[in-house]
C-alpha positions as CSV (number, residue, x, y, z in Angstrom):
1,M,-27.9,7.5,-14.8
2,T,-28.0,4.2,-12.9
3,N,-27.3,3.8,-9.2
4,K,-24.1,2.0,-10.1
5,E,-22.9,4.9,-12.1
6,I,-23.9,7.4,-9.4
7,I,-22.0,5.2,-6.8
8,A,-18.9,5.4,-9.0
9,L,-19.0,9.2,-9.1
10,L,-19.7,9.5,-5.4
11,N,-16.8,7.1,-4.6
12,K,-14.5,9.3,-6.6
13,D,-15.7,12.3,-4.6
14,L,-15.2,10.4,-1.3
15,E,-11.7,9.4,-2.3
16,D,-10.8,13.0,-3.0
17,E,-12.3,14.1,0.3
18,H,-10.1,11.5,2.0
19,G,-7.0,12.9,0.2
20,A,-7.9,16.5,1.1
21,I,-8.3,15.5,4.8
22,V,-4.8,14.0,4.9
23,Q,-3.3,16.9,3.0
24,Y,-4.8,19.6,5.2
25,L,-4.0,17.8,8.5
26,S,-0.4,17.3,7.3
27,H,-0.1,21.0,6.6
28,A,-1.7,22.0,9.8
29,Y,0.6,19.8,11.9
30,A,3.7,21.0,9.9
31,I,2.9,24.6,10.5
32,G,2.6,24.1,14.2
33,E,0.5,25.8,16.8
34,G,-1.3,29.0,15.8
35,E,-4.5,30.5,14.4
36,M,-3.9,29.4,10.8
37,S,-3.2,25.8,11.7
38,C,-6.4,25.7,13.7
39,E,-8.4,27.1,10.8
40,I,-6.9,24.5,8.4
41,E,-7.9,21.8,11.0
42,A,-11.4,23.2,11.0
43,I,-11.5,22.9,7.1
44,A,-10.3,19.3,7.4
45,R,-13.2,18.6,9.8
46,D,-15.6,20.0,7.1
47,E,-14.1,17.5,4.7
48,M,-14.6,14.7,7.3
49,R,-18.3,15.6,7.3
50,H,-18.4,15.5,3.6
51,L,-16.7,12.0,3.6
52,D,-19.4,10.8,6.1
53,W,-22.2,12.2,4.0
54,L,-20.9,10.7,0.8
55,A,-20.2,7.3,2.4
56,E,-23.8,7.2,3.8
57,A,-25.2,8.2,0.4
58,I,-23.2,5.4,-1.3
59,V,-24.5,2.8,1.2
60,D,-28.1,4.0,0.7
61,L,-27.7,3.4,-3.0
62,G,-26.5,-0.1,-2.4
63,G,-22.8,0.5,-2.7
64,T,-19.6,0.1,-0.7
65,P,-17.6,3.2,0.3
66,S,-14.1,3.3,-1.0
67,L,-11.1,3.6,1.4
68,T,-8.7,4.6,-1.3
69,R,-7.0,7.9,-0.9
70,G,-7.7,10.3,-3.8
71,T,-6.1,13.4,-5.3
72,M,-3.4,15.1,-3.2
73,K,-0.9,17.8,-4.0
74,M,1.9,17.4,-1.4
75,T,4.8,19.0,-3.3
76,G,6.6,22.2,-2.2
77,K,8.9,23.1,0.6
78,T,7.3,26.4,1.9
79,V,4.0,27.2,3.6
80,P,2.8,29.6,0.9
81,V,3.4,26.9,-1.7
82,W,1.4,24.4,0.4
83,M,-1.4,26.8,0.6
84,G,-1.3,27.3,-3.1
85,N,-1.5,23.6,-3.5
86,N,-4.6,23.6,-1.3
87,V,-6.1,26.3,-3.5
88,K,-5.6,24.0,-6.5
89,L,-7.0,21.1,-4.7
90,E,-10.2,23.0,-3.9
91,E,-10.4,24.2,-7.5
92,G,-10.3,20.5,-8.6
93,A,-13.1,19.7,-6.0
94,I,-15.2,22.5,-7.2
95,A,-14.9,21.4,-10.9
96,A,-15.7,17.8,-10.0
97,Y,-18.8,18.6,-7.8
98,T,-20.1,21.0,-10.4
99,E,-19.8,18.3,-13.1
100,H,-21.3,15.6,-10.9
101,I,-24.3,17.9,-10.1
102,R,-24.8,18.3,-13.8
103,L,-24.6,14.6,-14.5
104,I,-26.6,13.2,-11.7
105,G,-30.4,13.4,-11.9
106,N,-31.2,11.9,-8.4
107,R,-32.7,14.9,-6.6
108,K,-31.5,13.9,-3.1
109,I,-27.9,13.3,-4.2
110,K,-27.9,16.5,-6.3
111,R,-28.9,18.5,-3.2
112,L,-26.2,16.8,-1.1
113,L,-23.5,17.7,-3.7
114,K,-24.7,21.3,-3.9
115,R,-24.3,21.5,-0.1
116,I,-20.8,20.2,-0.3
117,L,-19.9,22.4,-3.2
118,S,-20.9,25.5,-1.1
119,D,-18.3,24.5,1.5
120,E,-15.6,23.9,-1.1
121,K,-16.1,27.3,-2.5
122,S,-15.7,28.8,1.0
123,H,-12.6,26.7,1.5
124,H,-11.1,27.9,-1.8
125,G,-11.4,31.5,-0.5
126,D,-9.8,30.6,2.8
127,F,-6.8,29.1,1.2
128,V,-6.3,32.0,-1.2
129,H,-6.2,34.2,2.0
130,F,-3.8,31.8,3.6
131,V,-1.3,32.1,0.7
132,D,-1.0,35.8,1.5
133,K,-1.1,35.3,5.2
134,A,1.8,32.7,5.1
135,K,3.8,35.1,3.0
136,K,3.2,38.2,5.2
137,E,3.9,36.3,8.4
138,K,6.8,34.4,6.9
139,M,5.5,31.1,8.2
140,K,7.9,28.2,8.2
141,D,7.9,24.4,8.3
142,S,8.0,23.4,11.9
143,R,8.9,19.8,11.2
144,G,12.3,18.4,12.0
145,N,14.5,15.4,11.0
146,A,14.7,13.7,14.4
147,S,14.7,9.9,14.2
148,D,15.1,8.1,17.6
149,N,13.2,5.7,19.7
150,V,10.6,8.3,20.7
151,T,9.8,9.4,17.2
152,K,9.6,5.8,15.9
153,V,7.0,5.0,18.6
154,L,5.1,8.1,17.7
155,D,5.3,7.3,14.0
156,W,4.0,3.8,14.7
157,G,1.2,5.3,16.8
158,I,0.1,7.6,14.0
159,A,0.0,4.8,11.5
160,H,-2.1,2.7,13.9
161,E,-4.5,5.5,14.7
162,Y,-5.0,6.4,11.0
163,T,-5.6,2.7,10.3
164,V,-8.3,2.2,12.9
165,I,-10.0,5.5,12.0
166,L,-10.6,4.1,8.6
167,Q,-11.5,0.7,9.9
168,Y,-14.1,1.9,12.5
169,L,-15.6,4.4,10.0
170,F,-16.0,1.6,7.4
171,H,-17.6,-0.6,9.9
172,S,-19.9,2.1,11.0
173,Y,-21.0,2.8,7.4
174,M,-21.7,-0.9,6.8
175,A,-23.6,-1.4,10.2
176,K,-27.1,-2.4,10.1
177,D,-28.2,-1.1,13.4
178,D,-28.0,2.5,14.7
179,H,-26.5,1.7,18.1
180,F,-23.6,-0.1,16.6
181,K,-23.1,2.6,14.0
182,E,-23.1,5.3,16.6
183,E,-20.6,3.4,18.9
184,M,-18.2,2.8,16.0
185,Q,-18.3,6.5,15.0
186,D,-17.7,7.5,18.6
187,Q,-14.6,5.3,18.7
188,A,-13.4,6.6,15.4
189,I,-13.6,10.2,16.7
190,N,-11.6,9.2,19.8
191,E,-8.9,7.7,17.5
192,M,-8.9,10.9,15.5
193,Q,-8.0,12.7,18.8
194,H,-5.2,10.2,19.3
195,L,-3.8,10.9,15.9
196,G,-3.7,14.6,16.5
197,W,-2.1,14.2,19.9
198,L,0.6,12.0,18.5
199,A,1.3,14.2,15.5
200,E,1.6,17.3,17.6
201,K,3.9,15.5,20.0
202,M,6.0,14.4,17.0
203,I,6.5,18.0,16.0
204,D,7.4,18.9,19.6
205,K,10.1,16.2,19.5
206,G,11.6,17.5,16.3
207,G,10.1,14.8,14.1
208,S,7.9,14.8,11.0
209,P,4.4,13.2,11.2
210,I,3.7,10.8,8.2
211,I,0.1,10.0,7.8
212,E,0.0,6.5,6.3
213,H,-2.0,3.5,7.3
214,T,-1.5,-0.3,7.4
215,K,-4.0,-3.0,6.3
216,V,-7.7,-2.1,7.1
217,D,-10.2,-4.7,8.0
218,M,-13.2,-4.4,5.7
219,A,-15.4,-7.1,7.2
220,M,-19.1,-6.7,6.2
221,K,-20.8,-8.6,9.1
222,K,-21.0,-7.4,12.6
223,P,-19.4,-10.5,14.3
224,A,-16.4,-10.4,12.0
225,M,-16.1,-6.6,12.4
226,L,-16.0,-6.8,16.2
227,K,-13.6,-9.8,16.1
228,A,-11.1,-7.7,14.1
229,D,-11.7,-4.6,16.1
230,I,-11.1,-6.3,19.5
231,A,-8.0,-8.0,18.1
232,I,-6.4,-4.8,16.9
233,E,-7.3,-3.0,20.2
234,K,-5.7,-5.7,22.3
235,K,-2.5,-5.7,20.2
236,V,-2.0,-1.9,20.3
237,A,-3.0,-1.5,24.0
238,A,-0.2,-3.9,24.8
239,E,2.2,-2.1,22.5
240,Y,1.4,1.4,24.0
241,D,1.9,-0.2,27.4
242,R,5.2,-1.6,26.4
243,A,6.4,1.6,24.9
244,A,5.3,3.7,27.9
245,K,7.4,1.5,30.2
246,E,10.5,1.8,28.0
247,I,10.4,5.5,27.1
248,G,12.1,7.8,29.6
249,D,10.5,11.1,28.4
250,G,7.8,11.9,31.0
251,K,5.4,13.8,28.8
252,V,5.5,11.1,26.0
253,K,5.1,8.4,28.7
254,K,2.0,10.2,30.0
255,L,0.5,10.5,26.5
256,L,1.1,6.9,25.7
257,K,-0.5,5.8,28.9
258,R,-3.5,8.0,28.2
259,I,-4.0,6.5,24.8
260,R,-3.5,3.0,26.2
261,D,-6.3,3.5,28.7
262,N,-8.6,4.7,25.9
263,E,-7.8,1.6,23.9
264,L,-8.7,-0.6,26.8
265,Y,-11.9,1.3,27.1
266,H,-12.6,0.5,23.4
267,I,-12.0,-3.2,24.1
268,E,-14.7,-3.1,26.8
269,V,-17.2,-1.3,24.4
270,F,-16.5,-3.8,21.6
271,N,-16.9,-6.7,24.0
272,D,-20.3,-5.4,25.1
273,L,-21.4,-4.9,21.5
274,S,-20.4,-8.5,20.7
275,K,-22.7,-9.6,23.5
276,G,-25.5,-7.5,22.1
277,K,-25.3,-4.8,24.8
């Protein structure tokens, strides 16, 4: 099997990890605070590690990581059905990784996929357990239908955070030097925190978090990457500042100001990186 063929298989795996992350986080936020939602978020973090490993393997082979979102099973109106969908998603992942391990001869890639497959088998067992747990505890959807200025701002924030998570991760994968790669990954992690805070606040305010992104910059050269990253941070820092001034809800205002300050910090980091610091 050629590197090009391996890259195609790994990108399919990466896309499905991406889809799983969004599906599991959506379920965790919709369930609300509690032990099971925390466990589901932990599984999503495992999938994030898988995504990172796969992206790095793709770049090592001379490829470009895909940002397309893969297989998702988001149907159903009850928590047990959602958990059943997650079981099916893991079954699909197990089948795909098993087949790719069989097809790929590259020893290093085969070893990586076997490592990921072990996690997916564990996740499958977790979700089978969560189906029963959700039924026994009569878990319900915590989302509401609120649609006001506050939820609109939160919805905008979620879309922005998801977009820059993808953008900063992509830039980190394509980075040529380790310092730049590490800094981009750090900022992406911070944006992941923001997404979680905003989604949880959306639930608190009776809304329904929707994890969708806008256009992601996929520049391949460091100067172009940083130009795009600085531009988007300046734009959103100003937007968070404007929203914080207009919203009367004290807790939401405090959250928006906190995120604004984080975004201003990112601008300083990116400016230093653009100067070679």
